[in-house]
PAGU-933404 format. One record per residue (C-alpha): residue in three letters; z, y, x. Coordinates in nm, 2 decimals. Example, Ala and Ser with C-alpha at 12.3 -4.5 7.8 and 13.67 -1.06 7.14 Angstrom:
! PAGU-933404
+-------+--------+--------+--------+
! vexfi !     zz !     yy !     xx !
+-------+--------+--------+--------+
!   Ala !   0.78 !  -0.45 !   1.23 !
!   Ser !   0.71 !  -0.11 !   1.37 !
+-------+--------+--------+--------+
***
This chain:
! PAGU-933404
+-------+--------+--------+--------+
! vexfi !     zz !     yy !     xx !
+-------+--------+--------+--------+
!   Met !  -2.80 !   0.54 !  -3.40 !
!   Ser !  -2.57 !   0.37 !  -3.17 !
!   Ala !  -2.28 !   0.54 !  -2.98 !
!   Ile !  -2.41 !   0.79 !  -2.76 !
!   Phe !  -2.11 !   0.89 !  -2.57 !
!   Gly !  -2.02 !   0.69 !  -2.27 !
!   Thr !  -1.73 !   0.70 !  -2.02 !
!   Asp !  -1.83 !   1.06 !  -1.90 !
!   Gly !  -2.04 !   1.22 !  -2.19 !
!   Ile !  -2.40 !   1.14 !  -2.28 !
!   Arg !  -2.60 !   0.98 !  -2.02 !
!   Gly !  -2.96 !   0.78 !  -2.01 !
!   Arg !  -3.30 !   0.78 !  -1.87 !
!   Val !  -3.52 !   1.06 !  -1.96 !
!   Pro !  -3.73 !   1.04 !  -2.15 !
!   Gly !  -3.56 !   0.75 !  -2.33 !
!   Glu !  -3.20 !   0.73 !  -2.43 !
!   Leu !  -3.18 !   1.11 !  -2.35 !
!   Asn !  -3.46 !   1.35 !  -2.47 !
!   Ala !  -3.52 !   1.71 !  -2.58 !
!   Ser !  -3.44 !   1.61 !  -2.95 !
!   Leu !  -3.10 !   1.45 !  -2.88 !
!   Ala !  -3.01 !   1.76 !  -2.65 !
!   Phe !  -3.12 !   2.00 !  -2.91 !
!   Arg !  -2.90 !   1.81 !  -3.18 !
!   Phe !  -2.61 !   1.80 !  -2.95 !
!   Gly !  -2.63 !   2.17 !  -2.89 !
!   Phe !  -2.66 !   2.23 !  -3.26 !
!   Ala !  -2.37 !   2.00 !  -3.35 !
!   Leu !  -2.14 !   2.16 !  -3.10 !
!   Gly !  -2.24 !   2.50 !  -3.20 !
!   Thr !  -2.16 !   2.43 !  -3.57 !
!   Trp !  -1.84 !   2.27 !  -3.49 !
!   Leu !  -1.72 !   2.56 !  -3.29 !
!   Arg !  -1.84 !   2.82 !  -3.55 !
!   Glu !  -1.63 !   2.65 !  -3.81 !
!   Arg !  -1.32 !   2.70 !  -3.60 !
!   Ala !  -1.37 !   3.03 !  -3.47 !
!   Glu !  -1.31 !   3.38 !  -3.62 !
!   Thr !  -1.57 !   3.54 !  -3.41 !
!   Arg !  -1.90 !   3.41 !  -3.29 !
!   Pro !  -1.84 !   3.14 !  -3.03 !
!   Gln !  -1.96 !   3.15 !  -2.69 !
!   Ile !  -2.03 !   2.86 !  -2.45 !
!   Ala !  -2.13 !   2.83 !  -2.09 !
!   Val !  -2.42 !   2.62 !  -2.00 !
!   Gly !  -2.48 !   2.48 !  -1.63 !
!   Arg !  -2.69 !   2.23 !  -1.50 !
!   Asp !  -2.77 !   2.01 !  -1.16 !
!   Pro !  -3.11 !   2.05 !  -0.98 !
!   Arg !  -3.28 !   1.74 !  -1.10 !
!   Tyr !  -3.61 !   1.75 !  -1.25 !
!   Ser !  -3.53 !   1.70 !  -1.62 !
!   Ser !  -3.23 !   1.96 !  -1.61 !
!   Asp !  -3.46 !   2.25 !  -1.71 !
!   Met !  -3.58 !   2.09 !  -2.04 !
!   Leu !  -3.25 !   1.96 !  -2.15 !
!   Glu !  -3.07 !   2.28 !  -2.06 !
!   Ala !  -3.35 !   2.48 !  -2.28 !
!   Ala !  -3.29 !   2.22 !  -2.56 !
!   Val !  -2.92 !   2.24 !  -2.55 !
!   Ile !  -2.92 !   2.62 !  -2.55 !
!   Ala !  -3.18 !   2.64 !  -2.85 !
!   Gly !  -2.96 !   2.41 !  -3.04 !
!   Ala !  -2.65 !   2.62 !  -2.98 !
!   Cys !  -2.84 !   2.94 !  -3.05 !
!   Ala !  -2.98 !   2.79 !  -3.37 !
!   Ala !  -2.62 !   2.72 !  -3.50 !
!   Gly !  -2.51 !   3.07 !  -3.44 !
!   Thr !  -2.34 !   3.03 !  -3.09 !
!   Asp !  -2.40 !   3.27 !  -2.80 !
!   Val !  -2.47 !   3.11 !  -2.46 !
!   Lys !  -2.38 !   3.21 !  -2.09 !
!   Arg !  -2.65 !   3.04 !  -1.87 !
!   Leu !  -2.50 !   2.96 !  -1.52 !
!   Asp !  -2.80 !   2.80 !  -1.37 !
!   Val !  -2.75 !   2.53 !  -1.08 !
!   Ile !  -2.39 !   2.50 !  -1.04 !
!   Pro !  -2.13 !   2.22 !  -0.99 !
!   Thr !  -1.97 !   2.04 !  -1.29 !
!   Pro !  -1.61 !   2.16 !  -1.20 !
!   Ala !  -1.74 !   2.52 !  -1.20 !
!   Val !  -1.85 !   2.51 !  -1.54 !
!   Ser !  -1.50 !   2.38 !  -1.66 !
!   Trp !  -1.34 !   2.65 !  -1.45 !
!   Tyr !  -1.58 !   2.90 !  -1.58 !
!   Thr !  -1.51 !   2.82 !  -1.94 !
!   Arg !  -1.14 !   2.84 !  -1.89 !
!   Arg !  -1.16 !   3.16 !  -1.68 !
!   His !  -1.36 !   3.36 !  -1.92 !
!   Ala !  -1.19 !   3.23 !  -2.25 !
!   Leu !  -1.51 !   3.07 !  -2.38 !
!   Gln !  -1.50 !   2.82 !  -2.66 !
!   Ala !  -1.67 !   2.55 !  -2.46 !
!   Gly !  -1.86 !   2.45 !  -2.16 !
!   Ile !  -2.18 !   2.21 !  -2.12 !
!   Met !  -2.31 !   2.05 !  -1.78 !
!   Ile !  -2.64 !   1.90 !  -1.77 !
!   Ser !  -2.62 !   1.61 !  -1.52 !
!   Ala !  -2.62 !   1.26 !  -1.44 !
!   Ser !  -2.37 !   1.28 !  -1.18 !
!   His !  -2.43 !   1.01 !  -0.91 !
!   Asn !  -2.72 !   0.84 !  -1.08 !
!   Ser !  -3.09 !   0.89 !  -0.95 !
!   Phe !  -3.33 !   1.14 !  -1.07 !
!   Glu !  -3.49 !   0.93 !  -1.37 !
!   Tyr !  -3.13 !   0.96 !  -1.55 !
!   Asn !  -2.96 !   1.28 !  -1.68 !
!   Gly !  -2.67 !   1.36 !  -1.89 !
!   Ile !  -2.46 !   1.61 !  -2.09 !
!   Lys !  -2.11 !   1.66 !  -2.01 !
!   Cys !  -1.88 !   1.89 !  -2.26 !
!   Phe !  -1.56 !   2.08 !  -2.19 !
!   Thr !  -1.31 !   2.23 !  -2.43 !
!   Ala !  -1.20 !   2.59 !  -2.42 !
!   Glu !  -0.91 !   2.46 !  -2.18 !
!   Gly !  -1.17 !   2.33 !  -1.93 !
!   Gly !  -1.10 !   1.96 !  -2.01 !
!   Lys !  -1.33 !   1.68 !  -2.11 !
!   Leu !  -1.36 !   1.61 !  -2.49 !
!   Thr !  -1.12 !   1.36 !  -2.64 !
!   Gln !  -1.25 !   1.02 !  -2.79 !
!   Glu !  -1.18 !   1.17 !  -3.15 !
!   Gln !  -1.37 !   1.48 !  -3.07 !
!   Glu !  -1.67 !   1.27 !  -2.94 !
!   Arg !  -1.66 !   1.07 !  -3.25 !
!   Glu !  -1.66 !   1.38 !  -3.49 !
!   Leu !  -1.95 !   1.54 !  -3.28 !
!   Gln !  -2.16 !   1.19 !  -3.28 !
!   Glu !  -2.11 !   1.21 !  -3.67 !
!   Arg !  -2.28 !   1.56 !  -3.69 !
!   Ile !  -2.55 !   1.47 !  -3.43 !
!   Gln !  -2.65 !   1.17 !  -3.64 !
!   Gln !  -2.73 !   1.42 !  -3.93 !
!   Glu !  -3.06 !   1.59 !  -3.88 !
!   Pro !  -3.00 !   1.97 !  -3.85 !
!   Cys !  -3.06 !   2.13 !  -4.18 !
!   Glu !  -2.87 !   2.44 !  -4.18 !
!   Glu !  -3.07 !   2.77 !  -4.13 !
!   Thr !  -2.88 !   3.06 !  -3.99 !
!   Val !  -2.98 !   3.42 !  -4.09 !
!   Pro !  -3.18 !   3.61 !  -3.84 !
!   His !  -2.88 !   3.83 !  -3.74 !
!   Ala !  -2.66 !   3.53 !  -3.70 !
!   Val !  -2.88 !   3.35 !  -3.44 !
!   Gly !  -2.72 !   3.32 !  -3.11 !
!   Gln !  -2.81 !   3.48 !  -2.79 !
!   Val !  -2.84 !   3.39 !  -2.43 !
!   Leu !  -2.62 !   3.63 !  -2.24 !
!   Pro !  -2.60 !   3.73 !  -1.88 !
!   Ala !  -2.30 !   3.60 !  -1.69 !
!   Met !  -2.07 !   3.90 !  -1.60 !
!   Cys !  -2.11 !   3.84 !  -1.23 !
!   Ser !  -2.26 !   3.55 !  -1.02 !
!   Pro !  -2.09 !   3.22 !  -1.12 !
!   Val !  -2.15 !   3.07 !  -0.77 !
!   Arg !  -1.98 !   3.38 !  -0.61 !
!   Glu !  -1.68 !   3.37 !  -0.87 !
!   Tyr !  -1.64 !   3.00 !  -0.82 !
!   Thr !  -1.66 !   3.01 !  -0.46 !
!   Asp !  -1.40 !   3.29 !  -0.43 !
!   Tyr !  -1.17 !   3.08 !  -0.64 !
!   Leu !  -1.20 !   2.77 !  -0.40 !
!   Ser !  -1.14 !   2.98 !  -0.12 !
!   Asp !  -0.82 !   3.13 !  -0.26 !
!   Cys !  -0.68 !   2.78 !  -0.31 !
!   Val !  -0.66 !   2.69 !   0.03 !
!   Arg !  -0.33 !   2.78 !   0.21 !
!   Ala !  -0.40 !   2.73 !   0.58 !
!   Asp !  -0.65 !   2.82 !   0.84 !
!   Ile !  -0.90 !   2.55 !   0.83 !
!   Ser !  -1.16 !   2.72 !   1.05 !
!   Ser !  -1.09 !   2.50 !   1.36 !
!   Val !  -1.19 !   2.15 !   1.20 !
!   Arg !  -1.54 !   2.07 !   1.26 !
!   Val !  -1.71 !   1.95 !   0.94 !
!   Leu !  -2.02 !   1.80 !   0.81 !
!   Phe !  -2.11 !   1.83 !   0.44 !
!   Asp !  -2.35 !   1.61 !   0.26 !
!   Cys !  -2.46 !   1.80 !  -0.08 !
!   Ala !  -2.64 !   1.49 !  -0.20 !
!   Asn !  -2.95 !   1.74 !  -0.26 !
!   Gly !  -2.75 !   1.83 !  -0.57 !
!   Ala !  -2.56 !   2.12 !  -0.73 !
!   Ala !  -2.33 !   2.15 !  -0.43 !
!   Ser !  -2.63 !   2.29 !  -0.23 !
!   Ala !  -2.59 !   2.62 !  -0.44 !
!   Thr !  -2.22 !   2.67 !  -0.35 !
!   Val !  -2.13 !   2.49 !  -0.04 !
!   Pro !  -2.32 !   2.75 !   0.19 !
!   Arg !  -2.09 !   3.05 !   0.04 !
!   Leu !  -1.79 !   2.85 !   0.07 !
!   Ile !  -1.85 !   2.79 !   0.44 !
!   Arg !  -1.90 !   3.17 !   0.49 !
!   Cys !  -1.58 !   3.25 !   0.26 !
!   Leu !  -1.36 !   3.02 !   0.47 !
!   Asp !  -1.54 !   3.09 !   0.79 !
!   Leu !  -1.56 !   2.71 !   0.86 !
!   Asn !  -1.72 !   2.57 !   1.15 !
!   Ala !  -1.95 !   2.34 !   0.94 !
!   Asp !  -2.31 !   2.21 !   0.90 !
!   Leu !  -2.51 !   2.08 !   0.60 !
!   Ile !  -2.72 !   1.78 !   0.54 !
!   Phe !  -2.91 !   1.68 !   0.23 !
!   Ser !  -2.89 !   2.03 !   0.10 !
!   Ala !  -3.27 !   2.09 !  -0.01 !
!   Pro !  -3.31 !   1.97 !  -0.38 !
!   Asp !  -3.65 !   1.92 !  -0.49 !
!   Gly !  -3.57 !   1.79 !  -0.85 !
!   Lys !  -3.63 !   1.42 !  -0.75 !
!   Asn !  -3.41 !   1.37 !  -0.41 !
!   Ile !  -3.08 !   1.42 !  -0.59 !
!   Asn !  -2.85 !   1.13 !  -0.48 !
!   Arg !  -3.15 !   0.96 !  -0.30 !
!   Asp !  -2.99 !   0.76 !  -0.01 !
!   Cys !  -2.73 !   1.02 !   0.03 !
!   Gly !  -2.43 !   1.16 !  -0.12 !
!   Ser !  -2.09 !   0.99 !  -0.24 !
!   Thr !  -2.25 !   0.65 !  -0.31 !
!   Arg !  -2.43 !   0.62 !   0.00 !
!   Pro !  -2.20 !   0.77 !   0.27 !
!   Glu !  -2.34 !   0.55 !   0.57 !
!   Tyr !  -2.60 !   0.82 !   0.70 !
!   Leu !  -2.31 !   1.09 !   0.69 !
!   Gly !  -2.08 !   0.85 !   0.90 !
!   Gln !  -2.35 !   0.80 !   1.14 !
!   Ala !  -2.42 !   1.17 !   1.17 !
!   Val !  -2.06 !   1.26 !   1.19 !
!   Arg !  -2.01 !   1.01 !   1.46 !
!   Gln !  -2.29 !   1.11 !   1.67 !
!   Gly !  -2.24 !   1.48 !   1.63 !
!   Gly !  -1.89 !   1.48 !   1.73 !
!   Tyr !  -1.76 !   1.61 !   1.38 !
!   Asp !  -1.40 !   1.60 !   1.30 !
!   Ile !  -1.46 !   1.48 !   0.94 !
!   Gly !  -1.74 !   1.47 !   0.70 !
!   Phe !  -1.75 !   1.52 !   0.31 !
!   Ala !  -2.02 !   1.35 !   0.08 !
!   Phe !  -2.05 !   1.48 !  -0.29 !
!   Asp !  -2.24 !   1.36 !  -0.57 !
!   Gly !  -2.52 !   1.52 !  -0.76 !
!   Asp !  -2.28 !   1.76 !  -0.98 !
!   Ala !  -2.01 !   1.76 !  -0.70 !
!   Asp !  -1.74 !   1.65 !  -0.90 !
!   Arg !  -1.70 !   1.35 !  -0.66 !
!   Cys !  -1.59 !   1.37 !  -0.29 !
!   Ile !  -1.61 !   1.07 !  -0.05 !
!   Ala !  -1.51 !   1.15 !   0.31 !
!   Val !  -1.58 !   0.97 !   0.65 !
!   Asp !  -1.34 !   1.01 !   0.96 !
!   Glu !  -1.44 !   1.12 !   1.32 !
!   Ala !  -1.56 !   0.77 !   1.37 !
!   Gly !  -1.76 !   0.75 !   1.07 !
!   Thr !  -1.53 !   0.52 !   0.87 !
!   Val !  -1.56 !   0.57 !   0.50 !
!   Met !  -1.25 !   0.72 !   0.33 !
!   Asp !  -1.26 !   0.65 !  -0.04 !
!   Gly !  -1.11 !   0.82 !  -0.34 !
!   Asp !  -0.79 !   0.59 !  -0.29 !
!   Val !  -0.74 !   0.72 !   0.07 !
!   Leu !  -0.79 !   1.08 !  -0.02 !
!   Leu !  -0.56 !   1.06 !  -0.31 !
!   Leu !  -0.28 !   0.91 !  -0.11 !
!   Ala !  -0.33 !   1.13 !   0.20 !
!   Ile !  -0.30 !   1.45 !  -0.03 !
!   Ala !  -0.02 !   1.30 !  -0.22 !
!   Glu !   0.18 !   1.21 !   0.08 !
!   His !   0.12 !   1.56 !   0.21 !
!   Trp !   0.23 !   1.73 !  -0.09 !
!   Lys !   0.56 !   1.52 !  -0.12 !
!   Arg !   0.65 !   1.63 !   0.22 !
!   Gln !   0.60 !   1.99 !   0.12 !
!   Gly !   0.78 !   1.95 !  -0.23 !
!   Arg !   0.46 !   2.01 !  -0.42 !
!   Leu !   0.46 !   1.68 !  -0.60 !
!   Pro !   0.67 !   1.70 !  -0.91 !
!   Asn !   0.83 !   1.35 !  -1.02 !
!   Ala !   0.68 !   1.21 !  -0.70 !
!   Ala !   0.41 !   1.06 !  -0.88 !
!   Ile !   0.05 !   1.02 !  -0.90 !
!   Thr !  -0.20 !   0.88 !  -1.15 !
!   Thr !  -0.50 !   0.65 !  -1.06 !
!   Thr !  -0.71 !   0.40 !  -1.25 !
!   Val !  -0.73 !   0.02 !  -1.30 !
!   Met !  -1.00 !   0.03 !  -1.04 !
!   Ala !  -0.77 !   0.15 !  -0.76 !
!   Asn !  -0.69 !  -0.07 !  -0.46 !
!   Met !  -0.36 !  -0.25 !  -0.50 !
!   Gly !  -0.31 !  -0.13 !  -0.12 !
!   Leu !  -0.26 !   0.21 !  -0.26 !
!   Gln !   0.03 !   0.10 !  -0.48 !
!   Glu !   0.19 !  -0.07 !  -0.20 !
!   Arg !   0.18 !   0.23 !   0.03 !
!   Ala !   0.27 !   0.49 !  -0.24 !
!   His !   0.58 !   0.28 !  -0.33 !
!   Ala !   0.68 !   0.25 !   0.03 !
!   Cys !   0.67 !   0.62 !   0.02 !
!   Gly !   0.87 !   0.66 !  -0.28 !
!   Ile !   0.57 !   0.77 !  -0.49 !
!   Ala !   0.54 !   0.63 !  -0.85 !
!   Val !   0.18 !   0.53 !  -0.97 !
!   His !   0.08 !   0.56 !  -1.32 !
!   Thr !  -0.25 !   0.37 !  -1.43 !
!   Ser !  -0.51 !   0.48 !  -1.67 !
!   Glu !  -0.84 !   0.36 !  -1.79 !
!   Val !  -1.17 !   0.43 !  -1.59 !
!   Gly !  -1.30 !   0.79 !  -1.60 !
!   Asp !  -1.16 !   1.11 !  -1.50 !
!   Ser !  -1.12 !   1.23 !  -1.85 !
!   Arg !  -0.88 !   0.94 !  -1.89 !
!   Val !  -0.71 !   1.02 !  -1.59 !
!   Met !  -0.65 !   1.36 !  -1.70 !
!   Gln !  -0.50 !   1.25 !  -2.05 !
!   Lys !  -0.27 !   1.02 !  -1.86 !
!   Met !  -0.15 !   1.29 !  -1.62 !
!   Lys !  -0.08 !   1.52 !  -1.91 !
!   Gly !   0.15 !   1.25 !  -2.06 !
!   Thr !   0.32 !   1.17 !  -1.74 !
!   Gly !   0.36 !   1.51 !  -1.60 !
!   Cys !   0.15 !   1.43 !  -1.27 !
!   Leu !  -0.02 !   1.72 !  -1.11 !
!   Leu !  -0.24 !   1.47 !  -0.89 !
!   Gly !  -0.47 !   1.20 !  -1.00 !
!   Gly !  -0.78 !   1.04 !  -0.90 !
!   Glu !  -1.04 !   0.73 !  -0.88 !
!   Pro !  -1.16 !   0.52 !  -0.60 !
!   Ser !  -1.50 !   0.66 !  -0.67 !
!   Gly !  -1.38 !   1.03 !  -0.56 !
!   His !  -1.30 !   1.18 !  -0.89 !
!   Leu !  -0.97 !   1.36 !  -0.79 !
!   Ile !  -0.79 !   1.60 !  -1.02 !
!   Phe !  -0.52 !   1.88 !  -0.92 !
!   Ser !  -0.41 !   1.99 !  -1.26 !
!   Asp !  -0.25 !   2.30 !  -1.11 !
!   Tyr !  -0.61 !   2.41 !  -1.01 !
!   Ser !  -0.86 !   2.23 !  -1.24 !
!   Met !  -0.86 !   2.03 !  -1.55 !
!   Thr !  -1.16 !   1.79 !  -1.43 !
!   Gly !  -1.28 !   1.62 !  -1.08 !
!   Asp !  -1.38 !   1.87 !  -0.82 !
!   Gly !  -1.52 !   1.73 !  -0.50 !
!   Gln !  -1.52 !   2.08 !  -0.32 !
!   Leu !  -1.17 !   2.14 !  -0.40 !
!   Thr !  -1.07 !   1.79 !  -0.28 !
!   Ala !  -1.24 !   1.86 !   0.05 !
!   Met !  -1.06 !   2.18 !   0.10 !
!   Leu !  -0.73 !   2.05 !   0.01 !
!   Leu !  -0.78 !   1.74 !   0.25 !
!   Leu !  -0.88 !   1.99 !   0.52 !
!   Glu !  -0.57 !   2.19 !   0.44 !
!   Ala !  -0.36 !   1.86 !   0.50 !
!   Met !  -0.53 !   1.80 !   0.83 !
!   Ala !  -0.46 !   2.15 !   0.94 !
!   Gln !  -0.10 !   2.18 !   0.85 !
!   Glu !  -0.03 !   1.81 !   0.98 !
!   Gly !  -0.21 !   1.88 !   1.29 !
!   Cys !  -0.35 !   1.52 !   1.25 !
!   Ala !  -0.72 !   1.35 !   1.28 !
!   Ala !  -0.88 !   1.22 !   0.97 !
!   Ser !  -0.84 !   0.88 !   1.09 !
!   Val !  -0.46 !   0.92 !   1.09 !
!   Leu !  -0.48 !   0.98 !   0.73 !
!   Arg !  -0.71 !   0.70 !   0.66 !
!   Thr !  -0.52 !   0.44 !   0.84 !
!   Arg !  -0.21 !   0.53 !   0.62 !
!   Leu !  -0.35 !   0.31 !   0.37 !
!   Val !  -0.43 !  -0.07 !   0.44 !
!   Pro !  -0.64 !  -0.19 !   0.15 !
!   Trp !  -0.64 !  -0.53 !   0.01 !
!   Pro !  -0.98 !  -0.71 !   0.04 !
!   Gln !  -1.18 !  -0.60 !  -0.26 !
!   Val !  -1.53 !  -0.64 !  -0.39 !
!   Leu !  -1.70 !  -0.47 !  -0.68 !
!   Gln !  -2.00 !  -0.63 !  -0.81 !
!   Asn !  -2.27 !  -0.49 !  -1.06 !
!   Val !  -2.45 !  -0.75 !  -1.27 !
!   Pro !  -2.74 !  -0.61 !  -1.47 !
!   Val !  -2.72 !  -0.70 !  -1.84 !
!   Pro !  -2.91 !  -0.61 !  -2.16 !
!   Lys !  -2.74 !  -0.30 !  -2.31 !
!   Ala !  -2.68 !  -0.50 !  -2.66 !
!   Lys !  -2.50 !  -0.76 !  -2.46 !
!   Lys !  -2.25 !  -0.56 !  -2.23 !
!   Gln !  -1.96 !  -0.61 !  -2.47 !
!   Ser !  -2.02 !  -0.96 !  -2.61 !
!   Leu !  -2.09 !  -1.13 !  -2.28 !
!   Leu !  -1.73 !  -1.07 !  -2.18 !
!   His !  -1.60 !  -1.28 !  -2.48 !
!   Arg !  -1.83 !  -1.57 !  -2.41 !
!   Ser !  -1.63 !  -1.89 !  -2.34 !
!   Ser !  -1.78 !  -1.96 !  -2.02 !
!   Val !  -1.71 !  -1.61 !  -1.89 !
!   Glu !  -1.35 !  -1.63 !  -2.02 !
!   Lys !  -1.31 !  -1.98 !  -1.83 !
!   Ala !  -1.46 !  -1.86 !  -1.51 !
!   Val !  -1.20 !  -1.56 !  -1.52 !
!   Glu !  -0.91 !  -1.80 !  -1.56 !
!   Gln !  -1.07 !  -2.02 !  -1.28 !
!   Ala !  -1.11 !  -1.72 !  -1.04 !
!   Lys !  -0.76 !  -1.60 !  -1.10 !
!   Gly !  -0.62 !  -1.95 !  -1.02 !
!   Phe !  -0.77 !  -1.97 !  -0.66 !
!   Leu !  -0.71 !  -1.59 !  -0.60 !
!   Gly !  -0.34 !  -1.64 !  -0.63 !
!   Glu !  -0.17 !  -1.29 !  -0.55 !
!   Gly !  -0.43 !  -1.07 !  -0.66 !
!   Arg !  -0.66 !  -0.98 !  -0.97 !
!   Ile !  -0.98 !  -0.98 !  -1.16 !
!   Leu !  -1.14 !  -0.69 !  -1.36 !
!   Leu !  -1.45 !  -0.72 !  -1.57 !
!   Arg !  -1.57 !  -0.40 !  -1.77 !
!   Pro !  -1.91 !  -0.29 !  -1.89 !
!   Ser !  -2.03 !   0.02 !  -1.75 !
!   Gly !  -2.00 !   0.34 !  -1.94 !
!   Thr !  -2.32 !   0.48 !  -1.80 !
!   Glu !  -2.55 !   0.19 !  -1.70 !
!   Asp !  -2.66 !  -0.14 !  -1.83 !
!   Met !  -2.44 !  -0.34 !  -1.62 !
!   Ile !  -2.10 !  -0.53 !  -1.61 !
!   Arg !  -1.86 !  -0.43 !  -1.33 !
!   Ile !  -1.68 !  -0.71 !  -1.17 !
!   Leu !  -1.39 !  -0.63 !  -0.94 !
!   Ala !  -1.21 !  -0.91 !  -0.75 !
!   Glu !  -0.91 !  -0.84 !  -0.52 !
!   Gly !  -0.65 !  -1.02 !  -0.34 !
!   Arg !  -0.49 !  -1.10 !  -0.01 !
!   Glu !  -0.76 !  -1.32 !   0.13 !
!   Ala !  -1.11 !  -1.20 !   0.18 !
!   Asn !  -1.28 !  -1.55 !   0.15 !
!   Lys !  -1.11 !  -1.61 !  -0.17 !
!   Val !  -1.23 !  -1.28 !  -0.31 !
!   Ala !  -1.57 !  -1.36 !  -0.21 !
!   Met !  -1.54 !  -1.69 !  -0.40 !
!   Ala !  -1.43 !  -1.53 !  -0.71 !
!   Ile !  -1.72 !  -1.28 !  -0.69 !
!   Glu !  -1.98 !  -1.55 !  -0.66 !
!   Leu !  -1.83 !  -1.76 !  -0.95 !
!   Leu !  -1.82 !  -1.47 !  -1.18 !
!   Thr !  -2.17 !  -1.34 !  -1.10 !
!   Asp !  -2.32 !  -1.65 !  -1.14 !
!   Thr !  -2.15 !  -1.72 !  -1.46 !
!   Ile !  -2.25 !  -1.38 !  -1.63 !
!   Arg !  -2.62 !  -1.41 !  -1.51 !
!   Lys !  -2.63 !  -1.76 !  -1.66 !
!   Ala !  -2.47 !  -1.64 !  -1.99 !
+-------+--------+--------+--------+
***
């Protein structure tokens, strides 16, 4: 079996790379791994998004965990950050989320959280993979088989109450439109609106199992922008399928990506004295305009590899309380150990209310460098080797040469059979030339 963990847990088409057998083996491997380390019977939380295959995978994971002698608290449909928070809040030994995040319904995935609410380290993933590769053979005696236990109270209620308590300002005057991506946020945003007495409406909040992320959500904010502009809203927020990402649009419908949101909240926190070390963490994908503005404001920028788990690890090492990715994963380590789209939205609304400014004012503080991100489909087996072809390496050097001040970044996708190309520079026409050269070279290779 090849490596099954990608940038963010396990991800693949169902059935195909991900099926009930693999989900069972994952649950069993995690259960035995936890049982060996616990003095009492371990307990884990399991949540899911509403895509059609999540029921099957949830049942398989739970069966594997119970077969290994682990008890399970079933949280039903709930956002990924809620699973992380619930695991830590109730002192459970691990949490599992069944979701393929921003991918279409044909895909699904398995994300795992430690007792502290953080993602697994690469070392922990390697240890679990070794166990998964072995066929389950250990039989638990009848009295040691795990049980599926009811949650103490409604996980949705607990989590939305928690999010409400995080807000330090009256944000009820801001008129908001939420795009729930026909995903897990559809289960929580309605109650969050009531808790905070928000002047808000919803779109794409009717999941049917197959419409998750379809022409909506954080990867397709165009419709949200149009609806915000036409409806006279002050701001709009788009989540992805499991609501760990957030992308906003201002009152004119212009997109505010994760870089803009990260900088806006960082500047606000710095003015309030809430940004220790005056530093933030972002990834290699962040726009160079973010670093320019941050440095001008006296904010240091630390850089990590792609993935919110990598961001969190870097934050721990640098003492940052705030970090994020352009894709909309923002982490506030005083509040959460993973990306949380709804928390991001609430804290941006808090900044708007306390500063008394429009969303567009926050957006225009960051002047992005021209940047293009191009995805090139490639066979899975060639994702790594293509990057080391002499023709590709030569094209990279050539592209860097005519970009001048700027950068080129090539990396294999951690979740899809693609190579992602990023080109960024001062001049848009040269960025376009670089992308064209690299895309053609990789396709030919």
